[in-house]
N, C-alpha and C positions, 0 to 999 in steps of 0.2 A: 520070320514073316517076310513078305515081299511087298515093295511099294508100287502102287499103280497110280499113274497120273490121270485124273479126270480132265476132260478137254477144257472145262471152264471153271475148275476149282482147284483147291489145294490138294496135295498128295494125300491119298486115302490108303491106309494100311489094311491088308486082308489078314485077319488073325487065324481063321480056321476055315474048313470046308463045310461046316455045319450049315444046313439049309436055311436056318433063321439068319445066320450071319450073311449068307449070300443074298438073302432078300434085303437085309438092312443095307448091305453094300450097294445093291442096285438102287435102292430108294435114295441113298445119299448122292449117287451120281445123277439120278433123275432130278433131285432137288437143286443140285448145282446147275444143271442144264436149264431148268425152269427159271432160275433166278437170273441167269446170264442174259445180257442185253447187248445188242449191236448198236454202236454209236457211229454214225457217219459224220465226219468233220471235214469242212473245207476251210483252208487257211490262206489268207491273202497277205503276202509280204509287201511292204511299202515300196514306193518307187524312188525314194531318196537314194543318192549314191551310197554305196557300202551298206545298204540296209539288209542285204542277204547274208547268209552264213553257210559255212560248210560244217559247222559244229552239230552236235547231237541235240535234238529238241524233243522234249517229253511233254505230254499233256496229262493232266489229272482232271477228272470230271467231279464236280462238287454238287451234291444234291441235298435235299432236306434231311435225309436219313444218314448221311455220311459222304464219303468220297472214295473214288477208285484209287488203285495204285497208279504210279506214273507209267505211261505207255509211250515208248519211243515212236515218233512219227518218221517213218523211213520207207521209201518205196523200192530201195535197192537199185544200184546202178543208175541213179537219177539225181539230178541237182534239185532237191526238194524246195529249197528256200532262196531262190534267186530273186532279185528285185522285180516287183510287179508280177510275180508268179502266183497263180491261184492253184493250189494243190489239194486233192482229196484223199482221204484215208478212211478205212473201216476198222473200228476197234471193238473187240469183245471185252465187256466188263462183267466180271463174275459176281461182284457184290451188288446188292439191291440198294442203290443210293437214294432212291426216291426221286421226286421231281427235280429236274436239272435247274440249278441256279447260277452256277459260275463255272469257269474253266481256269486252269492254272498252267501256264507254260513255264518250263524250267530248262536249264542247261548246265552241264558241268564244265563247259568250255568258255574260253575268253573271247572267242570270235563273236562279237555282238550281232544281234539280230533284231530287226524292227518289224513286228507284225502290224497290220492295219486293222484287220477284223477276222473273226472266225464265225462260221455258221455250223451248228451242230443239230443233227436230226437223230434222236434216239428212235429205235424201232418202235412203231406204233404211236409215235408222238409227232408234234409239229416241229417246225424249224425254230431254233433258238439263236439269237444274234448277240454277238459279243464284240464290243468296239474298244480299241486302244485309245481311249479318249484323251489321255495325257501324252501320247506319243512316247511311251516308255520303251527303252531298249531292253533286251534280255541278254545278260552276260554274267558269267561267274566273276568277272573282273570288276570289283566294286568301284575302282577309280575311273571306270570307263564312262565318264560323263553321266548322263541321265539313264543309268542302267541298273537293273536288279537281277539277281540270279533266279528269282521266281516272280512272274507277273500274273496276277489274278485279275480276270475280267469278268464282270457280272452282268447278267441280263437286266436291262432297265425297265422293260415292259413289252407290250405287244402292239403298240400303235405304230402306224406308218406315217412319216412326215414327208412332205414334198417341198423342196427348197429350190427356188429359182433366183439366180444371181445375174445381173446385167453388169458386164465390165464396161468401164467408161470408154468413150471414143477419143479421149485426150491422148496426146502423144505419150508413149511409154507407159500407158496405164495397164497394159496386159502383162501377164507373167506365166511362165511354165515351170517355175520353181518356187511356189509360194506355200503349198500344202495347208490350206485353211481348214479350220474346224469351227463348228457353230455351237454355242450354248443358247438354248431356247428357254426362256423364263415365262411362266404363265401363272394363272390364278391358283393352280394346284402344284406348283413346284417347278423344278428345272429338269432338263434332259440335255445330253451332250452327244453330238455326233463324233465319229472318228473323222479322219481326213476326207474331205469332199473330193471325189475323183470318179469320173466316168471312165471305166476301163476301155482302152483303145481309142479314146477321144481326146483331142486337144482342148482342154477347158481353159477358160479365162483369157480368151483372145479378145482383141480390141473390138468393142461394140457388140459382143456376143452374149446371147442369153444361154445360160447353162442350167439345166434342171437335174436335181439329184433326188432319187427316191431312197429314203432311209427307213427300213423296217426295224422292228424290235426296240422302239423307243418308249419312254414313259409318256403317258398322256398328261399334259400340263394344263389342260383347259384353254381358256381364252389367252392367246399369246399377248404378253405385255412388252417384251423387248427381246432382242437377240444380240449376242456378243460374238465377235469374230476374233479368233486368235490364230496365228500362223506359225508353222514350223520352219519356214524358209526365211532367208534374209533379203530376198528380192523385194522390190517395190511393186505394188498392185493397187489399183483404184477401181472400186465398183460404184455404180450409180444407185442401185437399190437391191434389196433382198426381199423376196416374198416367201412367206411360210404358211402352209395350211396342213391339216391332217384329215384322216378319214372320218373321225368322230366330230370334228369341228371344221366345217368346210369354209367358214369365213376367213378370207386371206388377210394376214398381217403383213404390212409393207413397212420396211425400214429404209427411208431415203438417206443417202449419204450427202448431207448438206454441208459438211464441215470443209 
């Protein structure tokens, strides 16, 4: 017998030249192609020093019906995961994994990598947003601080939140090395952003208003409070934070009176 590789499936072995076997063979290939789905993924590496990597990065797509195998993200002769770089890939997935719920990044290397978020668009589907809400690094070296060999990030929801932050006019209130994240708590639960950063823009300057649009969040109803945590060791002071979303237009304002 001879092995024949289907483009989107496992190796299928041709046993004979019988017409029925040929038909079955073609049907198996057609079924594999029919189940195959193209996943377009954009990956944003964080801006922190040393957040990039030259190591191998793999992605696994996790759905309601199962998960894909690990696919290496590599564009060839290109530094894929440099700090502050947004890089896109197209991945063919043979298995029918159902509705996309999570993605999992992994690496066999010790060169730690810090992703900020990823956006995945399966063919015929909407965009799905995944945030590194805990600022976790990806590395095979377990002793490498806040690092794991596999990082799973799951979709929180489909709501878009709009966050405006006013940095104080006080001396030394601004920062370009603070990397803040926001936890929004409402009547229906909590949702958490990744690092707040407008690409190509100097955020958190003295007296400046910065607005961030964050899609793919959980709808929490009427906002009750917001919590700020930061990844940087720099000092920063804000005057207020305003939050609203598409489904609940009333703005919540958190004044920094402390």
